[in-house]
C-alpha positions as CSV (number, residue, x, y, z in Angstrom):
1,M,91.4,121.1,111.7
2,R,92.3,118.6,109.0
3,T,94.1,119.4,105.9
4,V,93.4,117.7,102.5
5,L,96.4,116.8,100.6
6,V,95.9,116.0,96.8
7,E,98.5,115.1,94.2
8,G,97.6,117.8,91.6
9,E,95.3,120.8,90.6
10,S,92.8,118.5,88.9
11,D,92.2,116.6,92.1
12,R,91.6,119.9,94.0
13,R,89.3,121.1,91.2
14,A,87.2,117.9,91.3
15,L,87.0,117.8,95.1
16,R,86.0,121.5,95.4
17,T,83.5,121.2,92.7
18,L,81.9,118.2,94.2
19,A,81.9,119.7,97.7
20,L,80.1,122.7,96.4
21,R,77.5,120.7,94.6
22,L,76.9,118.5,97.7
23,G,77.1,121.4,100.3
24,V,80.2,120.1,102.1
25,A,82.6,122.4,103.7
26,V,86.0,121.3,102.8
27,P,89.1,122.4,104.9
28,E,92.2,123.6,103.2
29,V,93.0,121.6,100.1
30,V,96.8,121.6,99.4
31,V,98.1,120.6,96.0
32,M,101.4,118.8,96.5
33,N,102.4,118.9,92.8
34,G,103.1,115.1,92.8
35,I,103.1,112.4,95.5
36,T,106.8,112.5,95.9
37,N,106.3,115.8,97.8
38,L,104.2,114.1,100.4
39,R,106.9,114.0,103.1
40,A,107.4,117.7,103.0
41,H,103.7,118.4,103.1
42,L,103.2,116.2,106.3
43,V,105.7,118.3,108.3
44,G,103.9,120.2,110.9
45,R,100.4,118.7,110.2
46,T,98.8,116.6,112.7
47,A,95.5,115.6,110.9
48,V,95.5,115.0,107.2
49,L,93.0,113.6,104.6
50,L,95.1,112.2,101.7
51,L,93.8,111.5,98.1
52,H,96.2,109.5,96.0
53,D,96.4,106.9,93.2
54,L,96.7,103.2,93.8
55,A,100.1,103.0,92.0
56,E,101.5,105.3,94.6
57,T,100.5,103.1,97.6
58,T,104.0,101.6,98.1
59,Y,105.6,105.0,98.3
60,V,102.9,106.5,100.6
61,D,103.2,103.5,102.8
62,R,106.9,104.2,103.3
63,V,106.4,108.0,103.9
64,L,103.5,107.4,106.3
65,A,105.6,104.9,108.4
66,D,107.9,107.7,109.3
67,S,105.2,110.4,109.9
68,P,103.6,111.2,113.3
69,A,100.7,112.7,111.4
70,D,97.1,111.1,111.7
71,V,96.5,110.5,108.1
72,R,93.4,109.0,106.6
73,R,93.8,107.8,103.1
74,F,91.5,107.8,100.0
75,V,92.8,105.8,97.0
76,C,91.8,106.2,93.3
77,D,92.0,103.0,91.4
78,A,94.0,104.3,88.5
79,D,93.7,107.9,88.9
80,L,91.1,110.6,89.5
81,E,90.3,110.9,85.9
82,D,89.7,107.0,85.7
83,E,87.4,107.3,88.7
84,L,85.4,110.3,87.1
85,I,85.0,108.7,83.7
86,R,83.7,105.5,85.2
87,A,81.3,107.5,87.4
88,V,80.0,109.6,84.4
89,G,80.2,106.7,81.9
90,V,81.7,107.0,78.4
91,E,78.6,108.5,76.9
92,G,78.4,111.0,79.7
93,M,82.0,111.9,79.1
94,L,81.5,112.3,75.4
95,A,78.5,114.5,76.2
96,V,80.7,116.7,78.3
97,V,83.3,116.8,75.6
98,D,80.6,117.7,73.1
99,A,79.3,120.5,75.4
100,H,82.7,122.1,75.5
101,G,83.1,122.0,71.7
102,E,85.9,119.4,71.7
103,R,84.3,116.5,70.1
104,A,86.0,116.9,66.7
105,A,89.4,117.0,68.4
106,Y,88.6,113.9,70.5
107,D,87.4,112.0,67.4
108,L,90.6,113.0,65.5
109,M,92.8,111.6,68.3
110,A,90.6,108.5,68.7
111,Q,91.3,107.7,65.0
112,Q,95.0,107.6,65.3
113,P,96.5,104.2,64.8
114,A,97.9,104.0,68.5
115,Q,94.4,104.7,69.8
116,R,92.1,102.8,67.6
117,D,92.2,99.5,69.5
118,R,92.0,100.9,73.0
119,P,88.7,100.9,74.8
120,D,86.7,104.0,74.8
121,A,87.5,104.9,78.6
122,E,91.3,104.4,77.8
123,R,91.1,106.7,74.8
124,L,89.3,109.3,76.9
125,R,91.8,109.1,79.7
126,R,94.7,109.5,77.1
127,W,92.8,112.5,75.5
128,L,92.6,114.3,78.9
129,G,96.4,114.1,79.3
130,A,97.1,115.1,75.6
131,R,96.7,118.8,76.1
132,S,98.0,121.2,78.8
133,G,95.2,122.1,81.2
134,H,92.8,119.5,80.0
135,K,93.0,117.4,83.2
136,I,92.2,120.4,85.3
137,S,89.4,121.8,83.3
138,Y,87.8,118.3,82.7
139,A,88.1,117.5,86.4
140,G,85.7,120.3,87.1
141,Y,83.4,119.5,84.1
142,L,83.2,115.9,85.0
143,A,82.6,116.6,88.8
144,E,79.7,118.7,87.7
145,A,78.3,115.9,85.5
146,V,78.7,113.0,88.0
147,P,75.3,111.8,89.3
148,V,75.1,112.4,93.0
149,G,74.4,108.7,93.6
150,S,77.5,107.7,91.6
151,V,80.2,109.9,93.2
152,P,83.4,107.9,93.0
153,A,84.2,106.2,96.3
154,P,87.7,107.9,97.1
155,L,86.1,111.4,96.5
156,G,82.7,110.5,98.3
157,D,84.5,109.0,101.3
158,L,86.7,111.9,101.7
159,L,83.7,114.2,101.6
160,L,82.0,112.2,104.1
161,S,85.0,112.8,106.3
162,C,84.7,116.5,105.9
163,G,81.0,117.1,106.6
164,R,77.5,116.1,106.5
165,W,76.7,114.3,103.3
166,S,75.6,110.8,102.7
167,R,76.1,108.6,99.7
168,D,72.4,108.9,99.0
169,G,72.8,112.5,98.5
170,C,71.1,113.8,101.6
């Protein structure tokens, strides 16, 4: 049986939320608490599905070159939050923020001088990382809000590897 390795708890939350929505049975999802723990988490595993960020590719390549494990990789462009925000869209993300009563807090942060000139998607990513627990909570909220036809490729492809689901939502 395969194991899914993810960098952080927000990755696990998004993956499990989407799997539940789509009716896909996901094997054990292990949080590595950072990609630098990959080598330790590969020990004793033979079949692994790995979700990681594009910026970590060089490191992952080096670790996998020394590992006998069969690892299938799924790579997020910037990070999982970036993938989810693009899938939901800025307006969709703001609707999620509104639904959780945090629009005033977001608007206050967005008005700060360091944030004013950033594109909306960048401000939203920054806002997610500004408060402890935000990334974890919003990973679940955004995974709930993603239209089935817009599931980010890394998550969708990983789920396709786990069970019977198609990108068309069937």
